[in-house]
Structure formats: structure tokens, C-alpha cells
N, C-alpha and C positions, 0 to 999 in steps of 0.2 A: 504493499499500499504506500502511495506517495505520501510525503510529509505535508506537502502543501497542495491544494487543488484550486483550479480555476473556478469561476462562477458556475460555469456549466457543469463541471464536475461535482461541485457542491451540490448543486440542484439534483443531480443524478442520484447522489447519496441520499438526499432527503426523500425523494420518490421511492428509491428502493427500500427505504425503511418502512414507509407506509405499506408497501406490498408484500412484506414478509408474512407468509401463512401463519395465521394463528396468533399474531402478535397483539393486534388491537391498539386502539387510540390511547387507552389509559396507560398500558404497558409501554408503548413507544415513548409516551410523555416521561415515564419514569426513567427510562433508559437515557433520554436526553438530559434529564436533571442529573443523573449519575455521571455520564460521560461528557456532557456539555455539546457535543457534535455528533451528527451521524456518522462521520468519518472514524471518530473513536469508537463508536458502537461496532462498526464491522471490523475494527482492528482487535477489539476484545477477544479474549479466549473464551471457550465454552465455560469454563469455571467461573470467569469473571460475570458473564452473563447470567448464569444461574444464581450466582451471588446477588445480583441485582433484581432477582425475583422472577425471571422468566423460566418456563419449563425446559427441560433437556431437549425436546423435540424443537421448540422454537429457537432455542440457543443454537442448535445444529443448522436450522435453516439460516439464521443470521450468518454464522460462520462460514457456510457453504457459498454464500453470495448468490443464491439461486434467483433472487428477485431482480438482479441487475438487467437481465435480458429484457424482462417486462418493462423495466424503467426506461430503458432506451426507446422502446416502442412508444411509451408514453411522451418522451421528449419529442419524437418525430410528429406526434399527432399534435402537440402543443404548438409547434412551429408552423403547421399547416392552418391553424385556427387562431394564432395570435394570442395564446393562452400563455400566462406566466404563473410561477409558483411563489406563494407567499408562505414562507416557513415560519415556525413558532418564534424563531429568534430574529426575524425580519423587523426592522423598524416600522414598516408599513402595516404590519399585523395589527388588526383591531385591538386596541388597549383594553377595552371592556371585556372582550372574548377570552383574552389571556387569563382573566382572573377567574373563570369558570372551573368547576371541579375536573372536567375532562375536555379541555380545549382541543380542538383538531391540530394534529402536528403540521399539517400542510394544508393549504388552501388553494385550489386551482382557481385563477381569475381571469375573466375575459372583459376588457373594457377599461373603465377609469379606476385604477388602483387607489388613486388619490381619495376617493370617497370613503375608504376605510378609516381615514383619520378625521372625518367630520362627525357631526352629531347625528347618529343614527337611531331610527325609531321604527319599531316593528308594528305592522298591521296585519292580523290575520282574521279568518272567519271561515265559515262553511262554503263548501263547493257547490251547494244548492240554496243560494240566498233569496230572500224576498225582495220584491221591488223596494220596500223600505230599506232593507239592509244595503242594497246596491246604492240607493240615493245617499244614505248617511255616509257610506264608505267613500264615494266619490267625492262629496263635499268636504269631509274631514281630511282625506288624504291630499287634496288639493290645497286646501287652507294651510295645513302643516307644512307641505312642501314650499309654499310661498313664504312661510315664516323662517324658513332655512333648514328644516330638518331633512334628512335624507330617508326616504321612505323605503323600509325593509319588508319584503314579503317572499312567499314561495313560489309565485307564478303558477299557482294551481288554478283550476277553474273558479269562477265565483268571486268572492271577496278579494283573494290574492290579485287575480287579474285586473279587477277594478281599481285597486289601490295603485299598482303600477301605471296604468293608463291615466289616472287622475293626476298623478305626479308629472308625468311627462307632458300632459295637455297644458300645464301651467309653467313649462320649461323648468320644473324642478328636477331634483335628482332622486334616483331610485336604485336599489339593489336587490337582484333577484337571487335567492339562495335555493339551490336545486337539490332534490333528492336522487340525482343522476349526474353523469358527467356533464361538464359545461358545454360539450359538444353535442349533447343530446337534447332535443326539443320534446318536453313533455308538460302539457298534452300537446299533440301534434297541431292543433288549431292555433296555438300561440306561437306559430313560427315566425310571423312578421313582428309580434311583440318582443320576441327574444332577439331578433335582429336590431330592433330599435333600441333595446335596453343595452345590447353589447356595444352599440355605437355611441350612445349618449350617457348610459349609466354603467352598471357593473353586473356581470353574471358570476355567481361564486358557488363553489361546491368543495366539499373535502372528498368526494368520491372520484376516482381516477376517470381519465378520459375514455369514452365510450361505456361507462358504467350505465346498465339498464335501471330504470326507475322501478326498483322492486317495492312493494308496500312496506317492507320492514325498514326501508331507508328513511322514510318521512318523519317517523318519531325521532330518529337520530339527527336529521336535518333540523328538526324545529329548535333543538337546544342552541343552534347557531343563530337563528332569528331572534330568540329570546336573549341570548347571551351578549351579542355584538351591540345592542342598542342601550340607549338610556331609559327606554320604557317600551311597553307593549300595550297596544289597543286591540281588544277583541270586539269585532263589530257584530258578528252573528255567529251562532253555533249551538249544536245541541248539548245537552249536559255532559256526555261522555265522548265528545268530538275530539279531532286532532287539535282544534283551537283551545279546547279546554286543557289538554295536556301541555301545550305550549305555555298557556298561562301559569300552570302549576310549575313548570320549569323556570319561568320568569321569577315567580315568587321565591324558589329555592336559590336563585341566582341573586337575589336582593334587588330586582328590578321593580321599577314602578309599574303597575298594572292598571289599566284604564279599560272601561267597557260602556259600550252604547246600549242604553236601557231599550227594552222592546216590549211588545204586547205580551201579556202574560198568557195568552191563549196560543201563542205561537211557539212550537218546539224549538224553532230556531233562535228564540230569545232566551230560552232556559239557561244556557250557558253564560251569557253575559249578565243576566239578571242575578243569577247565583253568585257570580263573582262579586257583583256589587253587595249583595248581602254579606259576603265574607270580606268586605273592606276595599274592594277595588274602587278606583275613583269614577263616579258617573260622569259621562261625557256628553254634553249637549251641543258644545261647539268646540273649536280648536283651541280657544283661550283656556278651556277647562284642563287641557293637556299641558299648555305652556306654563300656566301659573304654578303647576305641581311639579315641574321638573327641577333638578338640583340647581342651586343659584349660579353655580360656575358654567352650567349649560346655557341658562338664560343669558348670562353676560356674554357667552360666546356668540349666540345667536344675534344679540344686539351689535356686537362688533363686526361680525360678518355682514350684517346688514349695512352698516356704515361703510364697509369696504366696497360692497356692491354700488352704493351711492357714489362713492369717489371714482370708481371705475367707469361710471356713466359721465364723468367730466366735471364734477363738483370738486373744487380744491379744498383740502382740508383747512387752509388758513381762512378761506371765506365762510366756513360753516357758521361761525359765530358773529360775522359781520351783517349789517343791514341788507347788503346786496346779496350775500350768500343765503341769508334767510330767505329773501325774496325768491332766489333761484330755486331753493328747496320747496317753497310754497307752491310754486308754479307746477311742480310735478305732483302735487298732492290732489286728491280728488275732492269734489265738494264737501264731503263729509269731514275730511281732515281739516280743511279751511275753517269750517264751522267750529270744529272742536278746539282749534287754536284760539278762535275768538272767544270761547266761552271759558277756557282754562286759564287759571292765573298762576303766576309763579310763587306767590306768597300765601296761597291756601289751597288745600286740596279739594277735589270734587269727586264725589262717588260716581261709580258707573251708572247706577239707577238714575241719579239726578240728570246725568248727561242724556240719557234715553228720553227722560220726561221733557227736557228742554229743547232737544233737537228734533223737532217733528219732521216727518217726511224721510226718516232714516230707520232701517231696521236695527235692532240690537247687534245682529251679526255684522252689519255694514260698519257700525260705529266702532265695534270691537276690532275689526280688521284694521280700520284707519287708525286706532289708537296704537295697536301694535307696530304699525308702519311707521307712525311718528316716533314711537319710542326706538325703534331700530335706527332712525335718522337722527336720533339725539335731540329732538324738539320737546319730547314729552317723557316724564318719568313716572313709573307706577310705584305707589306705595303700598304697604300691606292693606288688605281688606278691599282690593279693588277701587282705590282712590288714585286719583291722577293729579299731577301738577304740570305746569308748563315750565320748561327749562329756561332759566334767566339768561 
């Protein structure tokens, strides 16, 4: 074994490690913790490997290097599809995902790998949604994407597909986590959606190239959807559905869980309604999610909103001047302008008061305008849904 390897050789070792028969994700992670690199794992003796907790048969498979032939085939498929490997020690690896009990040792990625470092948020639900569930998902996913969250889902039929499409429709960012290889489209009717996500967002999987979408893969996949984000929203789903499993995983991982309330006579609402009874945050609009995210995530969204504004041509130095403020106001909609007329820098105003005073605007329109103003540095939100104008 060479002492030093190139990037492609290192990638080959990572892939080969994940393909060792019988090793599994958890044991692979233990070996990396013990030996630090996959190269060191393959250099270890059978005795050292067994001392690290793997069985004799698995230790023999590692020592024989039998998985390298398949790893070379994997690399060839990756080159053909523009896929890259994001290993556990890669700085691009999602920081939240690294914290879970059994993080994937390797992630196969097609598209914008930079999205893994942004504020990720999962949306899941049934494959057989009601019109209400579809409408709620479309609205919430679009609004959350506008707010700067990267929408993460599984590209399954129903709620997942709707969440991805809604984010893309507003030029937002989205990540699809698959229960098959990133070069396999499942379900087949999402071929166009998969191509659009690969071009504008990111397709992700821990399963190797060409892996079939077996049913047992999806519960394994779900821990990634819940684990890589700052929170998880369940839109619709039966009491014992896959989305309910994902919600339980999110709770175990210490993530914020949100749920869309539904009709008590609809089986598709049993899952979310039960989650709400158990302590999940009830969501009526996107602001119910944003206000319950960790403070550092909220600050990050505001900072990223300001950067987007600067990228549109507004100079940082002008943002606090009269001319700069006028330029910012010119980009706000009528609701935002009216809000700035009502808000004061020396006294807070509650959201309910603003809704009463500004006739002609729905609460959702005002909330959207307030968050946009907050991202632009013109409005600050205080505890209890109170707002002040930035001096």
C-alpha cells in the first residue's frame, strides 16, 4: 500500500470501504474513528480489525481488498454522470448530519454540493396526499425557500415531489435524498424533476451508483433527511407511515419537528395531528417555522438575505443612508412600504395590531413582507411577535 495517495485514490478507498460485504455503516464509522482514514483501515491486519470490533469474516474481506474492483466501476459511473463523493471527513459534509448516531460514511452527490453547508430543512409526507395536503405543502415549501432555507425531501410521489417543485418554482434551493443510486430515477415519472434538481439543486444518496430502490432502503434514507437539517416538517401522513418514522428519527436526533394540522376525519392527518399532541410545533404559515428555529439559524437567514440584496446591486455603505433606504424601499412591495410607515424605531408594534391597522392585506402577506424587511435590515423582530423599525 502506498504511503500517500492522490485525491482519486483516496476517493477509491472511501468507496471500497462502503462496499465491503457485511461491514455496514455503523461499523465502517467505528473503523474510521479508530484508524482515521480508509487507507489505514485497508492496511490494518486481521487481528487489528477484529480488535476494532468487526467479525473475522468481515476482517478477511477488508484485508483481501475484494471491494476495490467494484469501487473502480463506481468511479467510472460517477465520471459519466458528474457525481462526486463527499466523505465523512470532507469539510463539505453536512455538519448536522455528522452529529447523528450513524452518519453515512460516504455521500454520493450530483449537483450543487455547496448547498450542504446552508440552512437545510426537511419536508416529508404521504405518497397519497389530499388536495389540502398538496396545497399546504406547495405554499409552505415556497415560502420557506424564499426565506432562505434549503428544502430537503425524498423525491417520492406526493408531498416530496410537491415540496421540491414548489422550491424550484420560486428560484429556491432544494436537495433530494434518494433511497437508490443518484443515477437511478425513482419514481420514473420524476425524470424531468430529477434532471432539474441535478442542474439547479442537489441529488444525494448514501447508496452506490446503480443501486435499486428497494423498499428497505427508504427507512435508512429517512435518517439523512431528518439528520442533515435544522428541522423537519410533516405535511400529511398516516399514523404509522414513513413520514411518522422520519419524525421519530428527527426527535431522536434532537431536531425541531413541525406539523401541519389537518381534518380529524382524514387518515392522512392522523400522523401530523398526533405529532402536535406529542409536542410538535403546529404550523399554519412559514413564520411558525422561522420563529422556532435556533437563533443562530435565524441570524444566518437574515445575513444571507442581506447578501442577496447586495448582490442585486445595493452597496453596503448606502444601506443606512437616505438614498440607500429609498433604493431598498423601491424594491419592496406595497405591504412592506405600508409596514414601514406604521412601524416606529422607539416603540414595538405587535403583529396582530399591524394586521388590524393595515386593511387590504392578508396576515400571510404582511408576515412575508415583515420577514423580507427583516432580512434587508430595515425591521427587527422582538420576542412575542413584536416588531420595530431599525433606526
